[in-house]
C-alpha positions in Angstrom: -21.0 -16.9 7.7 -20.2 -14.5 4.9 -16.9 -12.5 5.4 -15.3 -9.6 3.5 -11.5 -9.0 3.5 -10.0 -5.7 2.5 -6.9 -3.8 3.4 -4.6 -0.8 2.6 -7.1 2.0 2.3 -4.5 4.7 2.9 -7.1 7.2 3.6 -5.6 10.8 3.5 -3.2 9.9 0.7 -2.5 12.5 -1.9 -1.8 11.5 -5.5 1.1 13.8 -6.2 -0.5 17.1 -5.3 -4.1 16.0 -5.6 -6.5 15.2 -2.7 -8.2 11.8 -2.9 -11.1 12.3 -0.5 -13.6 12.0 -3.4 -12.1 8.6 -4.5 -12.1 7.2 -1.0 -15.6 8.4 -0.4 -16.8 6.6 -3.5 -15.0 3.4 -2.5 -16.5 3.4 1.0 -20.0 4.1 -0.5 -19.6 1.2 -2.7 -18.3 -0.9 0.1 -21.4 -0.2 2.4 -23.5 -1.1 -0.5 -21.6 -4.4 -1.1 -21.8 -5.3 2.6 -25.6 -4.9 2.5 -26.1 -6.7 -0.8 -23.9 -9.7 0.0 -25.2 -9.9 3.5 -21.7 -9.7 5.0 -21.5 -10.7 8.7 -17.8 -9.9 9.2 -15.6 -7.3 7.8 -11.9 -7.6 8.2 -9.5 -4.7 7.5 -5.9 -5.8 7.5 -4.0 -2.7 8.2 -3.0 0.7 6.7 -6.3 2.3 7.3 -4.8 5.7 7.0 -1.8 6.8 4.9 0.0 8.6 7.7 0.4 8.0 11.5 -1.3 11.5 12.3 -4.2 11.7 9.8 -6.1 14.9 9.2 -9.3 15.5 10.8 -11.1 15.0 7.5 -9.6 11.6 7.1 -10.6 10.5 10.6 -14.1 11.7 10.0 -14.4 9.8 6.8 -13.3 6.6 8.4 -15.6 6.8 11.4 -18.5 7.9 9.2 -18.0 4.7 7.2 -18.0 2.5 10.3 -21.3 4.2 11.5 -22.9 3.7 8.2 -21.8 0.2 7.8 -23.2 -1.1 11.1 -26.5 0.8 10.5 -26.8 -0.8 7.0 -26.0 -4.2 8.3 -27.0 -4.3 12.0 -25.5 -7.7 12.7 -22.1 -6.8 11.1 -18.9 -7.4 13.0 -15.7 -5.5 12.1 -12.1 -6.4 13.0 -9.4 -3.9 12.2 -5.7 -4.2 12.6 -3.0 -1.6 12.4 -0.6 -1.5 9.5 2.9 0.2 9.3 1.4 3.4 8.1 -1.0 3.6 11.1 -0.4 4.9 14.6 -1.3 1.9 16.7 -2.2 4.1 19.7 -4.3 6.5 17.7 -6.2 3.7 15.9 -6.9 2.0 19.2 -8.0 5.3 21.0 -11.8 4.8 20.5 -11.7 1.1 21.1 -13.9 1.0 24.2 -16.6 3.0 22.5 -16.5 0.9 19.2 -16.6 -2.4 21.0 -20.2 -1.8 21.9 -20.9 -1.7 18.2 -19.1 -5.0 17.6 -16.1 -3.2 16.1 -12.8 -4.5 17.4 -9.5 -2.8 16.8 -6.0 -4.3 17.5 -3.3 -1.7 17.1 -0.4 -3.2 18.9 1.0 -6.2 20.8 0.3 -6.0 24.5 2.1 -8.0 27.1 1.3 -9.3 30.7 3.1 -8.2 33.8 5.5 -11.1 33.4 6.5 -9.8 29.9 4.8 -12.6 28.0 2.6 -11.7 24.9 -1.1 -11.3 25.9 -2.7 -13.4 23.1 -6.1 -13.0 24.7 -6.3 -9.5 23.3 -5.6 -10.6 19.8 -7.9 -13.7 19.6 -11.3 -12.2 18.8 -14.5 -14.4 18.9 -16.8 -14.0 15.9 -20.5 -14.7 16.5 -23.1 -15.9 14.1 -26.6 -14.3 13.8 -27.9 -16.5 16.6 -25.1 -15.1 18.8 -23.1 -18.3 19.0 -19.2 -18.3 18.4 -18.7 -19.4 14.9 -14.9 -18.8 14.6 -11.9 -17.2 16.1 -9.9 -14.5 14.4 -6.1 -14.1 15.1 -6.2 -10.3 14.8 -2.5 -9.5 14.5 -1.3 -6.1 13.6 1.9 -5.0 11.8 4.8 -6.4 13.8 7.9 -4.4 14.7 11.3 -5.7 15.9 10.7 -6.8 19.4 6.9 -7.5 19.1 7.4 -11.1 18.6 8.7 -13.9 20.9 12.3 -14.4 21.5 14.0 -16.6 18.9 17.5 -17.8 18.1 19.8 -15.4 16.2 19.7 -16.0 12.5 19.9 -14.2 9.2 16.0 -14.3 9.1 15.5 -13.1 12.6 12.3 -11.1 11.8 10.6 -13.9 9.7 11.4 -16.4 12.4 10.0 -14.1 15.1 6.8 -13.5 13.2 6.4 -17.2 12.4 6.9 -18.0 16.1 4.2 -15.4 17.2 1.6 -16.8 14.7 2.3 -20.4 16.0 1.7 -19.4 19.5 -1.4 -17.4 18.6 -2.8 -20.3 16.7 -2.0 -22.7 19.6 -3.7 -20.2 22.0 -6.8 -20.1 19.8 -6.9 -23.9 19.8 -7.6 -23.7 23.6 -10.7 -21.9 22.9 -11.8 -23.5 19.7 -14.8 -26.0 19.9 -16.1 -28.6 17.5 -17.6 -26.8 14.5 -15.7 -23.6 15.0 -13.0 -22.3 12.6 -9.9 -20.1 12.9 -8.9 -17.2 10.6 -6.0 -15.0 10.7 -5.1 -11.4 9.8 -1.6 -10.2 8.9 0.1 -7.1 7.7 3.5 -8.0 6.3 5.5 -8.9 3.2 5.3 -12.5 2.4 8.1 -14.3 0.7 6.1 -15.2 -2.4 4.4 -11.9 -2.9 4.5 -10.5 -6.4 5.1 -6.9 -7.2 5.3 -5.0 -10.6 8.8 -4.3 -11.7 8.8 -0.7 -10.7 6.5 -0.9 -7.6 8.1 1.3 -5.0 5.0 2.1 -2.9 6.0 -0.3 -0.1 9.5 -0.7 1.1 11.3 -3.8 0.0 14.0 -5.1 2.4 17.4 -5.8 0.8 18.0 -9.6 0.7 14.4 -10.4 1.7 15.4 -10.8 5.4 11.9 -9.5 6.5 9.9 -11.6 4.0 7.7 -14.0 5.9 7.0 -17.5 4.3 3.5 -18.8 3.8 4.2 -21.7 6.0 4.1 -19.3 8.9 0.4 -19.7 8.9 -0.9 -23.0 10.1 -2.3 -25.2 7.3 -5.6 -25.5 9.4 -6.2 -21.8 9.4 -9.2 -21.5 7.1 -8.3 -18.0 5.7 -5.4 -15.7 6.2 -6.3 -12.0 5.3 -3.2 -10.2 4.3 -2.4 -6.5 4.0 0.8 -4.5 3.0 1.1 -5.4 -0.6 -1.1 -3.5 -2.9 -1.5 -6.0 -5.7 -4.3 -8.5 -5.0 -3.0 -12.1 -5.2 -3.0 -15.4 -3.6 0.2 -16.5 -1.9 2.1 -19.9 -2.2 -0.5 -21.1 -4.6 -3.1 -21.1 -1.9 -6.5 -19.7 -2.5 -7.1 -19.1 1.2 -3.9 -17.0 1.8 -4.5 -13.7 0.0 -3.7 -10.1 -0.3 -6.9 -8.2 -1.0 -4.8 -5.4 -2.5 -5.5 -1.7 -2.2 -8.8 -0.2 -3.2 -7.1 2.7 -5.0 -3.8 2.7 -7.0 -1.1 4.3 -5.0 1.2 5.1 -7.9 1.5 4.8 -11.6 3.1 1.5 -11.1 -0.2 0.1 -9.9 -2.3 1.4 -12.8 -2.8 -2.2 -14.2 -3.6 -3.9 -10.9 -7.1 -5.2 -10.5 -8.3 -3.6 -7.4 -10.7 -5.7 -5.4 -12.0 -7.0 -2.1 -12.4 -10.7 -1.3 -15.5 -12.4 0.1 -15.8 -16.0 1.3 -18.1 -18.1 3.3 -17.3 -20.2 6.4 -19.9 -22.8 7.5 -19.4 -25.5 10.1 -15.6 -24.9 10.2 -15.1 -25.1 6.5 -14.4 -22.4 3.9 -16.0 -22.0 0.5 -17.2 -19.5 -2.1 -14.1 -17.4 -2.4 -15.1 -14.5 -4.6 -13.0 -11.6 -5.9 -15.2 -8.5 -6.2 -13.7 -5.8 -8.4 -14.0 -2.2 -7.2 -15.3 0.3 -9.6 -12.8 2.7 -10.8 -13.6 6.4 -9.9 -10.6 8.1 -11.4 -8.4 6.5 -14.0 -4.6 6.7 -14.4 -3.5 7.7 -17.9 0.0 7.6 -19.5 0.6 9.7 -22.7 2.2 8.4 -24.6 2.5 4.8 -23.6 6.2 5.1 -24.3 8.4 8.1 -24.2 8.4 10.1 -27.4 10.0 13.4 -28.6 8.4 16.5 -27.2 6.7 17.9 -30.3 4.8 14.5 -30.7 3.9 14.4 -27.0 2.5 17.9 -27.1 0.3 17.0 -30.2 -1.0 13.9 -28.4 -1.9 15.9 -25.3 -3.7 18.6 -27.4 -5.9 15.8 -28.7 -7.2 14.6 -25.4 -10.9 15.0 -24.6 -12.1 18.4 -23.5 -12.5 19.0 -19.8 -15.8 18.1 -18.2 -17.5 19.8 -15.4 -16.6 17.2 -12.7 -12.8 17.6 -12.1 -12.9 14.9 -9.4 -13.2 12.2 -12.0 -10.6 13.7 -14.5 -7.8 11.1 -15.0 -4.4 11.6 -13.3 -2.0 12.0 -16.1 1.6 10.9 -16.5 3.3 12.5 -19.5 6.2 10.5 -20.8 8.7 12.5 -23.0 12.0 11.7 -24.6 14.5 14.7 -24.6 17.9 15.1 -26.2 19.0 17.6 -23.5 17.6 19.8 -20.7 14.4 21.6 -21.5 13.7 24.4 -18.9 10.2 25.3 -20.2 9.1 21.6 -20.4 6.4 21.9 -17.8 5.0 25.1 -19.1 4.8 23.6 -22.6 3.1 20.6 -21.4 0.6 22.6 -19.2 -0.1 24.8 -22.2 -0.9 21.7 -24.4 -3.3 20.4 -21.6 -5.2 23.6 -21.2 -9.0 22.8 -21.5 -8.2 19.0 -21.5 -9.9 16.4 -19.3 -6.8 15.3 -17.4 -4.9 16.3 -14.3 -1.2 16.5 -14.7 0.4 14.4 -12.0 4.0 13.9 -13.2 6.3 14.2 -16.2 8.5 11.2 -16.8 11.5 12.5 -18.7 13.9 10.0 -20.4 17.1 10.6 -22.3 18.7 8.5 -25.1 21.4 7.3 -22.8 20.8 3.6 -23.4 19.5 3.2 -19.8 16.3 1.3 -19.3 15.7 2.1 -15.7 13.5 5.1 -14.4 16.7 6.4 -12.8 19.9 6.2 -14.8 22.9 4.8 -13.0 26.0 6.9 -12.7 28.4 4.1 -13.5 30.8 5.2 -10.7 31.9 2.5 -8.3 32.8 3.3 -4.7 36.5 3.1 -5.4 36.4 5.3 -8.4 34.5 7.9 -6.4 37.6 8.3 -4.1 39.7 8.9 -7.2 37.6 11.6 -8.9 37.4 15.2 -8.0 33.8 16.8 -7.7 33.9 18.3 -11.2 34.6 14.7 -12.7 31.7 13.4 -10.7 29.5 16.2 -12.0 30.4 15.7 -15.6 29.9 12.0 -15.3 26.4 12.4 -13.9 25.5 14.9 -16.7 26.9 12.6 -19.3 24.9 9.7 -18.0 21.7 11.6 -17.7 21.9 13.7 -20.9 24.1 11.5 -23.1 26.2 14.5 -24.0 29.2 16.4 -22.6 28.6 19.2 -20.0 28.2 22.7 -21.5 31.0 25.1 -20.5 28.6 27.5 -19.0 27.5 24.8 -16.5 31.0 23.9 -15.7 31.8 27.6 -14.9 28.7 27.7 -12.6 29.6 24.4 -10.9 33.1 25.7 -10.3 31.8 28.9 -8.8 29.5 26.9 -6.4 32.3 24.5 -5.4 34.5 27.4 -4.7 32.0 29.0 -2.4 31.5 25.8 -0.4 35.2 25.3 -0.1 35.8 28.8 1.1 33.0 28.5 3.7 34.3 25.1 4.9 37.8 26.7 5.4 
């Protein structure tokens, strides 16, 4: 049985102010072709189908049109979809009764029986081969929120322990159904302990101290493949080829511009896994940084003016991040950048401004501790922030304006 794993589509996402419908449509077109060419029998989508809980009508249409096209292109195709943290579980599950007639299964939430116990029956999906026989069982588990998992002892890693307990119980439940020659696979939408992110990847929240990071050992060693979602960088986890994030099909931020965007295919025969293949997704719209490292504005403007001339198809013009090094405030910065870009084949997404303050992070630190904050008056704080950001003293005219605003606020509070 040939299986394809993907996740984190984020349909409906805008890249800064730009709509990405064209990019998602191109990805879905490619995916339908890939399913057909590789004779995929099971498609698994591990969460974050949509970018927001209440997607626009166009995003919903794009998704369901894909499902319709996929099952028509590959009549024996089965699809299993789980909800991610960006999805509305109830909204995703709404068409469930209709879709199941087309061998499309959606698990958006953890359901419980009347006695309060978790209903694992709803999450253990049988997968049939072309002869109609059950070939494997899928633990289709969505993104888990606090309280979704079984009760566990209080600890500093309560969430991770609870998630691990749920996967253990789900696996044990699947074993009661499994027969000789059948396999078990799993789906998960979470942050694993060993997941690798780029230094500046802020596209998914990272929990302080890692208390919500789930270890790879949460997935039983006899699970043939664990299809992960949530982290956008494609990678294997814990050194195991069969525990993987497929990654997102599109870059969600400039921090992801060097990620290799892909889907994963593999084969399961007679309860054994093989032929794991990483299939790179064609790039529809590139991400571009000019220059590679921040430079003074005149040099940046010159480089921008040398970009290729605009083509007719704006949908494939690269998203551009302009990186500029300034000595101080530049009120007309955006206008100058846009003027230099006039007629160029690029779409301005953001301007990354740096100052020669010695800071290496994207956001300069103020250098003010909590104790110092109590000892400083508002003007001192304002001057410190300005000094940190611009590496110079605050101009007198700004000090005067700040004092006027502060006086107005103080008067209103009194």
